[in-house]
Backbone as a printed PyTorch tensor [residue, N CA C, xyz], in Angstrom:
tensor([[[  6.8160,  10.0560,  -9.4170],
         [  6.1710,   8.7070,  -9.8840],
         [  5.3000,   9.1700, -11.4680]],

        [[  5.6130,   8.7110, -12.2550],
         [  5.4400,   8.5230, -14.0810],
         [  4.6560,   7.4350, -13.7840]],

        [[  3.4650,   7.1330, -14.4320],
         [  2.5380,   5.8590, -14.1260],
         [  2.5350,   6.2880, -16.0190]],

        [[  3.4460,   5.3700, -16.6950],
         [  3.8160,   4.8530, -17.8030],
         [  1.7070,   4.3360, -18.9350]],

        [[  2.0030,   4.6400, -19.7060],
         [  0.2630,   4.4760, -20.4400],
         [ -0.9180,   5.2650, -19.4300]],

        [[ -2.0430,   4.5530, -19.9450],
         [ -2.9950,   5.5780, -18.7970],
         [ -3.4960,   4.3770, -18.3860]],

        [[ -2.6880,   5.3890, -16.5050],
         [ -3.5750,   4.6520, -15.4510],
         [ -4.9240,   4.9870, -15.0860]],

        [[ -5.3320,   5.4570, -15.8940],
         [ -7.1420,   5.1110, -15.0760],
         [ -7.0130,   4.5600, -15.6850]],

        [[ -7.0110,   3.7260, -17.1470],
         [ -8.1480,   2.4120, -18.4390],
         [ -7.0260,   1.5430, -17.1600]],

        [[ -5.6540,   1.4310, -16.2510],
         [ -5.8120,   0.4120, -16.0480],
         [ -6.5430,  -0.3110, -14.7250]],

        [[ -6.4600,   0.5710, -13.7550],
         [ -7.5410,   0.9550, -12.5810],
         [ -8.8170,   0.5790, -13.6600]],

        [[ -9.5060,   0.8000, -15.2160],
         [-10.5900,   0.4190, -14.9580],
         [-10.8580,  -0.9360, -15.3480]],

        [[ -9.5570,  -2.2510, -15.7100],
         [ -9.3510,  -2.9710, -16.6710],
         [ -9.3430,  -4.2240, -15.0030]],

        [[ -8.5700,  -3.3940, -14.1030],
         [ -8.1730,  -4.4540, -12.1460],
         [ -9.4570,  -4.3920, -11.6050]],

        [[-10.8030,  -3.4400, -11.9830],
         [-11.7260,  -2.9200, -11.6200],
         [-12.6510,  -4.4160, -11.9980]],

        [[-12.7830,  -4.3290, -13.3410],
         [-13.4020,  -5.2730, -13.8010],
         [-13.4020,  -6.0580, -13.9210]],

        [[-11.9170,  -6.9120, -13.1110],
         [-11.3530,  -7.9110, -13.2680],
         [-11.7010,  -8.7160, -11.6020]],

        [[-12.0090,  -7.1830, -10.8740],
         [-12.3340,  -7.7520,  -9.6010],
         [-13.2160,  -8.1940,  -9.8080]],

        [[-14.3860,  -7.2610, -10.3010],
         [-16.4220,  -7.6590, -10.2550],
         [-16.2770,  -8.8770, -10.6020]],

        [[-15.7580,  -9.1700, -11.7630],
         [-16.1640, -10.7080, -12.1090],
         [-15.9010, -11.5830, -10.8880]],

        [[-14.2870, -11.4730, -10.5400],
         [-14.1170, -12.0630,  -9.4170],
         [-14.9380, -12.3560,  -7.9870]],

        [[-15.6370, -11.1000,  -8.0140],
         [-16.8670, -11.2070,  -6.4350],
         [-17.6820, -11.6700,  -7.1400]],

        [[-18.2340, -11.2970,  -8.7910],
         [-19.6100, -11.8860,  -9.3980],
         [-19.6660, -13.8680,  -9.0970]],

        [[-18.6620, -13.7130,  -9.2100],
         [-18.6470, -15.7430, -10.0420],
         [-18.8930, -15.9300,  -8.7970]],

        [[-18.5470, -16.0860,  -7.2840],
         [-19.3530, -16.6710,  -5.7810],
         [-18.0160, -17.3490,  -5.9420]],

        [[-17.2360, -18.4800,  -6.8510],
         [-17.1070, -19.4000,  -6.6200],
         [-15.4200, -19.0230,  -5.1540]],

        [[-14.9280, -20.7070,  -4.8570],
         [-14.3040, -20.5980,  -3.7070],
         [-13.2990, -19.8290,  -4.7890]],

        [[-12.4800, -20.1360,  -5.5090],
         [-11.5030, -19.7020,  -6.3470],
         [-11.4090, -17.6410,  -6.3520]],

        [[-13.3890, -17.6010,  -7.3800],
         [-12.5470, -16.3490,  -6.8770],
         [-12.7380, -15.7670,  -5.7470]],

        [[-12.7960, -15.8890,  -4.3060],
         [-13.1270, -15.9120,  -3.2030],
         [-11.5610, -15.5480,  -2.7660]],

        [[-11.6500, -17.0580,  -2.9120],
         [ -9.7570, -16.8870,  -2.3040],
         [ -9.1530, -15.7900,  -3.1600]],

        [[ -9.3960, -15.2300,  -4.3620],
         [ -8.0970, -14.1640,  -5.1740],
         [ -8.7480, -13.0350,  -5.0990]],

        [[ -9.7950, -12.9050,  -4.5360],
         [-10.1150, -11.5130,  -4.1220],
         [ -9.7260, -10.9110,  -2.4740]],

        [[ -9.6880, -12.2680,  -2.0460],
         [ -9.3030, -12.4040,  -0.5120],
         [ -7.5920, -11.8190,  -0.3260]],

        [[ -6.6990, -13.2620,  -1.0130],
         [ -5.6820, -12.2520,  -1.6270],
         [ -4.7590, -11.1080,  -1.4990]],

        [[ -5.9530, -10.5710,  -3.1440],
         [ -5.5190,  -9.4690,  -2.9000],
         [ -5.9820,  -8.1940,  -2.1210]],

        [[ -7.2410,  -8.1180,  -1.1930],
         [ -7.4290,  -7.9550,   0.0440],
         [ -5.9150,  -7.8130,   1.3070]],

        [[ -5.8170,  -9.0450,   1.7570],
         [ -4.8560,  -9.3390,   2.5130],
         [ -3.8020,  -9.1590,   2.2070]],

        [[ -3.0310,  -9.5470,   1.1040],
         [ -1.6390,  -9.5230,   1.3410],
         [ -0.8770,  -8.8330,   1.9030]],

        [[  0.1640,  -9.2480,   2.3920],
         [  1.6460,  -8.4630,   2.6940],
         [  2.7640,  -8.1690,   2.5380]],

        [[  3.7520,  -6.8610,   1.7530],
         [  4.6850,  -7.4110,   1.9540],
         [  6.1430,  -7.9820,   2.6500]],

        [[  7.2890,  -9.2160,   2.2880],
         [  7.6940,  -9.5570,   3.2410],
         [  9.0730,  -8.2360,   3.9610]],

        [[  8.8410,  -8.7760,   5.4920],
         [  9.2010,  -7.5020,   6.2350],
         [ 10.9700,  -7.0740,   6.0280]],

        [[ 11.5920,  -7.6050,   4.9980],
         [ 12.7620,  -7.0710,   4.1750],
         [ 12.7130,  -7.1720,   2.5500]],

        [[ 13.8490,  -6.5440,   2.0150],
         [ 13.7420,  -6.5790,  -0.0900],
         [ 14.3920,  -8.0580,   0.1860]],

        [[ 15.4310,  -8.1390,   1.1070],
         [ 16.2230,  -9.6030,   0.5460],
         [ 15.6570, -10.8210,   0.5280]],

        [[ 13.7840, -10.2110,   0.6420],
         [ 12.9070, -12.1390,   1.1470],
         [ 12.2230, -12.3810,  -0.8300]],

        [[ 12.0430, -12.9080,  -0.8890],
         [ 11.9870, -13.0870,  -2.2230],
         [ 10.5820, -13.3560,  -2.8080]],

        [[  9.2560, -13.5430,  -3.6480],
         [  8.7070, -14.8400,  -4.3860],
         [  7.4220, -14.7210,  -3.2340]],

        [[  7.2030, -15.6600,  -2.9960],
         [  5.7000, -15.8950,  -2.6410],
         [  5.5210, -16.3470,  -1.0490]],

        [[  4.8540, -16.0370,   0.1280],
         [  5.1030, -17.7450,   1.2270],
         [  3.6330, -17.1010,   2.5040]],

        [[  3.5250, -18.1630,   2.4570],
         [  2.1880, -18.0820,   3.4170],
         [  1.9910, -17.1380,   4.2460]],

        [[  1.1450, -16.0990,   4.4330],
         [  0.9060, -15.1210,   5.4480],
         [  0.1300, -15.7220,   7.0600]],

        [[  1.0030, -14.6450,   7.8140],
         [  0.8540, -15.4930,   9.6490],
         [ -0.4270, -14.7340,   9.5610]],

        [[ -1.4500, -14.3520,   9.0470],
         [ -2.7310, -13.7310,   8.7800],
         [ -3.4850, -14.5550,   9.2430]],

        [[ -3.3600, -16.4490,   8.2890],
         [ -3.8380, -16.8640,   7.5320],
         [ -4.6860, -17.3690,   6.1400]],

        [[ -5.1700, -16.2080,   5.8700],
         [ -5.5400, -15.3060,   4.4600],
         [ -4.5340, -14.5630,   4.1090]],

        [[ -4.6140, -14.6060,   2.4750],
         [ -3.5570, -13.9410,   1.6720],
         [ -2.4510, -14.2120,   1.5760]],

        [[ -1.1370, -13.6580,   1.4490],
         [  0.0210, -14.8780,   1.2670],
         [  1.2860, -12.8520,   1.3050]],

        [[  2.2650, -13.3000,   1.9030],
         [  3.3200, -12.3940,   1.9190],
         [  4.1840, -12.0640,   0.4950]],

        [[  4.4350, -10.9510,  -0.3360],
         [  5.3330, -10.7080,  -1.4210],
         [  5.9720, -10.5250,  -1.4030]],

        [[  7.4560, -10.6170,  -2.2830],
         [  8.6780, -10.3340,  -2.4280],
         [  8.5970,  -9.2510,  -3.2000]],

        [[  9.9660,  -8.6350,  -3.0520],
         [ 10.2130,  -7.3200,  -4.1720],
         [ 10.3490,  -7.3210,  -5.6050]],

        [[ 10.5590,  -8.2400,  -5.5640],
         [ 10.0170,  -9.3490,  -6.7100],
         [  8.7660,  -9.5210,  -7.4560]],

        [[  7.8140,  -9.9670,  -6.7870],
         [  7.0410, -10.1540,  -7.1750],
         [  6.2040,  -8.4320,  -7.2330]],

        [[  6.3290,  -7.2330,  -6.1730],
         [  5.8420,  -6.0580,  -6.9990],
         [  6.2670,  -5.5650,  -7.8890]],

        [[  8.0080,  -5.7240,  -8.1470],
         [  8.8270,  -5.4500,  -9.4360],
         [  7.8290,  -5.8720, -10.9280]],

        [[  8.5050,  -7.1180, -10.7320],
         [  6.6030,  -7.6620, -11.7750],
         [  6.0280,  -7.4900, -12.2120]],

        [[  4.6950,  -6.9860, -10.9360],
         [  3.0590,  -6.5700, -10.9520],
         [  3.8390,  -5.1970, -11.9650]],

        [[  4.5180,  -4.3530, -11.4720],
         [  4.9040,  -3.0810, -11.9160],
         [  4.6610,  -2.9650, -13.1690]],

        [[  5.9500,  -3.2530, -13.6280],
         [  6.7250,  -4.0810, -15.1730],
         [  5.2120,  -4.2520, -15.9550]],

        [[  4.6070,  -5.2300, -15.7500],
         [  3.7790,  -6.2950, -16.2960],
         [  2.7300,  -4.9270, -16.9740]],

        [[  2.3760,  -4.7660, -15.9970],
         [  0.9690,  -3.3860, -15.6050],
         [  1.3540,  -1.8780, -15.9140]],

        [[  3.6180,  -1.1500, -16.3980],
         [  3.4700,  -0.1320, -16.8960],
         [  3.3040,   0.8470, -15.9860]],

        [[  3.3440,   0.1450, -14.4340],
         [  3.2400,   1.8900, -13.4700],
         [  4.2990,   1.4250, -13.0020]],

        [[  4.8380,   2.0460, -12.5370],
         [  5.8260,   2.9930, -11.4280],
         [  5.7270,   2.3460, -10.0620]],

        [[  4.3590,   2.6470,  -9.5740],
         [  3.8980,   2.5130,  -8.3010],
         [  2.9950,   2.2860,  -8.2930]],

        [[  2.8520,   1.4210,  -6.2090],
         [  0.8970,   0.5880,  -6.0250],
         [  1.0300,   1.5610,  -4.8080]],

        [[ -0.0920,   2.0460,  -4.6640],
         [ -0.3060,   1.9870,  -2.7780],
         [ -1.1730,   1.2660,  -3.0410]],

        [[ -1.2110,   0.7670,  -1.1380],
         [ -1.6060,   0.1230,  -0.6520],
         [ -2.2400,   1.1180,   1.0700]],

        [[ -2.9370,   0.0950,   1.4960],
         [ -3.1340,   0.5550,   3.4200],
         [ -3.3610,  -0.1650,   3.5980]],

        [[ -3.9210,  -0.5820,   5.2650],
         [ -4.7540,  -1.8700,   5.4800],
         [ -3.0210,  -2.1640,   6.6850]],

        [[ -2.2720,  -1.7050,   6.7920],
         [ -1.3450,  -2.4060,   7.2950],
         [ -0.9100,  -1.3810,   8.5880]],

        [[ -0.2420,  -1.8610,   9.7110],
         [  0.2610,  -0.8360,  10.8710],
         [  1.9720,  -0.7570,  10.1050]],

        [[  2.0400,   0.9370,  10.2450],
         [  3.8830,   0.7460,   9.6850],
         [  4.2310,   1.4710,  10.5540]],

        [[  5.1560,   1.3370,  11.5810],
         [  5.4090,   2.7570,  12.2790],
         [  5.0760,   4.2350,  12.4840]],

        [[  6.1220,   4.4550,  10.5130],
         [  5.9600,   5.8940,  10.8190],
         [  4.7430,   6.5300,   9.7090]],

        [[  3.7230,   5.3250,   9.6200],
         [  2.5600,   6.1040,   9.0440],
         [  2.3410,   5.7520,   7.8000]],

        [[  3.4230,   5.3710,   6.9320],
         [  3.7590,   5.3430,   5.7190],
         [  4.9160,   4.5950,   5.5470]],

        [[  5.7080,   3.5710,   4.8780],
         [  6.5470,   2.3380,   4.1030],
         [  6.6840,   2.4190,   2.8000]],

        [[  7.8950,   2.6870,   2.3680],
         [  8.7930,   2.1200,   0.5440],
         [  8.8570,   1.0980,   1.1560]],

        [[  8.8350,   0.2250,  -0.0360],
         [  9.1740,  -0.6570,  -0.3800],
         [  9.4640,  -1.2680,  -1.6580]],

        [[ 10.3590,  -2.5970,  -1.4610],
         [ 10.7410,  -2.8250,  -3.6430],
         [ 11.2810,  -1.3390,  -4.1510]],

        [[ 12.3250,  -0.8840,  -3.5660],
         [ 12.9960,  -0.0080,  -4.1760],
         [ 12.0070,   1.0390,  -4.0560]],

        [[ 11.1640,   2.0070,  -3.5840],
         [ 10.4170,   2.2750,  -3.9260],
         [  8.6870,   2.3140,  -4.8490]],

        [[  8.9590,   0.6400,  -5.1230],
         [  7.7870,   0.4050,  -6.2230],
         [  6.5260,  -0.0790,  -5.4870]],

        [[  6.2470,   0.2280,  -4.1340],
         [  5.5270,   0.2100,  -3.4900],
         [  5.7990,   0.8360,  -2.5330]],

        [[  4.1840,   1.8780,  -2.1450],
         [  4.3070,   2.3580,  -0.7720],
         [  2.8440,   2.2760,   0.2280]],

        [[  3.0570,   1.0950,   1.5260],
         [  1.8950,   1.3570,   2.6050],
         [  1.6810,   2.4000,   3.0780]],

        [[  0.1570,   3.2030,   2.9300],
         [ -0.1410,   3.5320,   4.2560],
         [ -0.7280,   3.3520,   4.8100]],

        [[ -0.8280,   4.3610,   6.3960],
         [ -1.8540,   3.6570,   7.1810],
         [ -2.1230,   5.6180,   8.2210]],

        [[ -3.3500,   5.2500,   8.2520],
         [ -3.5020,   7.2050,   9.0300],
         [ -4.1920,   7.1540,  10.0470]],

        [[ -4.4630,   5.9560,  10.6470],
         [ -4.8840,   6.2760,  11.9060],
         [ -3.5900,   6.2410,  12.9480]],

        [[ -3.4900,   6.8050,  13.9000],
         [ -2.6230,   7.2740,  14.8220],
         [ -2.7060,   6.0220,  16.2470]],

        [[ -1.7530,   5.8610,  16.6200],
         [ -1.7400,   4.8950,  17.7130],
         [ -2.9230,   3.8850,  17.7020]],

        [[ -2.6590,   3.0170,  16.3000],
         [ -3.7210,   2.3280,  16.1010],
         [ -4.2970,   1.3770,  17.2130]],

        [[ -5.6820,   1.5230,  18.1340],
         [ -5.8590,   0.7730,  18.8890],
         [ -5.9260,   0.7620,  20.1490]],

        [[ -5.0380,   2.1450,  19.9640],
         [ -4.1890,   2.1460,  21.9530],
         [ -3.3300,   1.6910,  22.0800]],

        [[ -2.6250,   1.0280,  21.2540],
         [ -1.1570,   0.5590,  21.3450],
         [ -0.3230,   0.0420,  20.5880]],

        [[  0.2110,   1.1490,  19.7650],
         [  0.5100,   0.4220,  18.1680],
         [  2.1250,   1.4870,  18.8930]],

        [[  1.3940,   2.8500,  19.2940],
         [  2.3380,   4.1650,  19.1670],
         [  2.7070,   4.3760,  17.7830]],

        [[  2.5270,   4.0930,  16.3400],
         [  2.5290,   4.6420,  15.2910],
         [  1.8580,   5.3530,  14.7190]],

        [[  2.7820,   6.2620,  13.9360],
         [  2.7310,   7.3200,  13.3620],
         [  1.0850,   7.2970,  12.2890]],

        [[  0.3130,   8.1360,  12.0800],
         [ -0.6780,   7.9170,  10.7420],
         [  0.3360,   9.2190,   9.3200]],

        [[ -0.1420,   8.4880,   8.4070],
         [  0.0900,   9.5760,   7.6670],
         [ -1.0850,   9.0800,   6.3650]],

        [[ -1.2610,   9.9920,   5.6080],
         [ -1.6930,   9.9750,   4.0380],
         [ -0.2880,  10.4870,   3.4930]],

        [[ -1.2290,  10.8170,   1.8540],
         [ -0.2610,  10.6130,   0.1570],
         [ -0.5410,  11.8550,  -0.0120]],

        [[  0.5210,  13.1590,  -0.1330],
         [ -0.3600,  14.0290,  -0.7740],
         [  0.0450,  13.8520,  -2.5010]],

        [[ -0.6570,  14.1550,  -3.5500],
         [ -0.3970,  13.7500,  -4.9470],
         [ -0.9630,  14.8240,  -5.8440]],

        [[  0.3210,  15.0530,  -6.7090],
         [  0.3090,  16.2520,  -7.4390],
         [  0.9220,  16.0000,  -8.2650]],

        [[ -0.0570,  16.3820,  -9.4950],
         [  0.8040,  16.3150, -11.0070],
         [  1.5540,  17.8860, -11.3350]],

        [[  3.1220,  17.1950, -11.6710],
         [  3.6330,  19.1600, -12.6920],
         [  4.4000,  18.2090, -13.8330]],

        [[  4.1370,  19.0030, -14.3670],
         [  4.8160,  18.0060, -16.3030],
         [  3.9770,  17.3940, -16.3470]],

        [[  2.8270,  16.5610, -16.0900],
         [  3.0610,  15.8270, -16.4470],
         [  2.8610,  14.3090, -15.6940]],

        [[  3.9540,  14.0700, -14.6170],
         [  4.0610,  13.5330, -14.0870],
         [  3.3470,  13.2300, -12.2600]],

        [[  2.9830,  12.6060, -11.8250],
         [  2.3510,  12.6320,  -9.9780],
         [  4.0750,  12.0960,  -9.4890]],

        [[  3.8890,  13.2900,  -8.5470],
         [  4.8210,  13.4480,  -7.6230],
         [  3.5360,  12.8110,  -6.6540]],

        [[  4.7060,  11.8650,  -5.3080],
         [  3.6470,  11.3580,  -4.1230],
         [  4.7270,  11.7220,  -3.1280]],

        [[  4.0960,  12.7590,  -2.6840],
         [  4.5540,  13.2800,  -0.7800],
         [  4.0060,  12.7500,   0.5020]],

        [[  4.7010,  11.9200,   0.9830],
         [  4.1430,  11.0830,   2.7880],
         [  3.9680,  12.3500,   3.6160]],

        [[  2.5270,  12.8350,   4.1570],
         [  2.7230,  13.4570,   5.0580],
         [  2.3110,  12.3500,   6.5750]],

        [[  2.9210,  13.1800,   7.2640],
         [  2.4440,  12.3280,   8.5640],
         [  2.3900,  12.9650,  10.1770]],

        [[  1.1810,  11.9270,  11.0820],
         [  1.6590,  13.1470,  12.0310],
         [  1.6950,  12.0530,  13.8530]],

        [[  2.4930,  12.9940,  14.3340],
         [  2.1550,  11.8220,  16.0930],
         [  1.3540,  11.5660,  16.2680]],

        [[  1.6770,  10.5190,  17.3590],
         [  0.7170,  10.0270,  18.2560],
         [  0.4680,  11.6330,  19.0310]],

        [[ -0.8000,  11.8660,  19.2330],
         [ -1.1560,  12.9710,  20.1510],
         [  0.0290,  12.5220,  21.5180]],

        [[  0.4890,  11.7450,  21.9950],
         [  1.2650,  11.2770,  23.7710],
         [  2.9500,  11.0630,  23.3070]],

        [[  2.6970,  11.6190,  21.5130],
         [  4.6770,  12.0630,  21.1260],
         [  5.2450,  13.4710,  20.9100]],

        [[  3.9720,  14.4190,  20.9190],
         [  4.0540,  15.4360,  19.6840],
         [  4.7390,  16.4670,  21.0000]],

        [[  5.2250,  17.2960,  20.2600],
         [  5.7490,  18.0050,  21.6270],
         [  4.8060,  19.1800,  21.7340]],

        [[  4.4940,  19.9140,  23.2680],
         [  3.6690,  21.1860,  23.2550],
         [  3.9770,  22.1830,  22.8390]],

        [[  2.5100,  22.4190,  21.9320],
         [  3.4310,  23.7510,  21.3010],
         [  3.9890,  25.4580,  22.3900]],

        [[  4.3230,  25.4980,  21.6790],
         [  5.0030,  27.0080,  22.6490],
         [  3.6190,  28.4510,  23.0470]],

        [[  3.5280,  28.4920,  23.8850],
         [  2.4870,  30.1350,  24.4130],
         [  3.1960,  31.1700,  23.4830]],

        [[  2.0080,  31.4570,  23.2040],
         [  2.1450,  32.6790,  22.1200],
         [  2.6590,  34.0700,  23.0580]],

        [[  3.1580,  34.8240,  22.2700],
         [  3.5400,  35.8180,  23.5740],
         [  2.0080,  36.6120,  23.5180]]])
């Protein structure tokens, strides 16, 4: 993964904008923050645009929205969390969005793996590798030592 431009600068700009939204306390700014925090990708790359979310807050967004956001902000990938995914991580929008969820078997009933992302800089490029762990119930027992 390669970030085009200064990714720290982009993060600071996004953080400042979020801080302004929170400070204004207007209905519009509160809605924008909720949309940012609670929006999810659509179920598949074939669904485009924006749609109402079944969560009743936030929106569903298609891969076209992610790709436009990345192009406009000169970044290659968005990493998000807070949504259960079966293998602990999931790619969307041709790899431009990664969802990562670290809790295994969320609330004792989802049977999902948990994951984290290892991010390593190699030759001035950031490389992301997902690492996952299965829920305890799905792990194979370790062989007994000799």
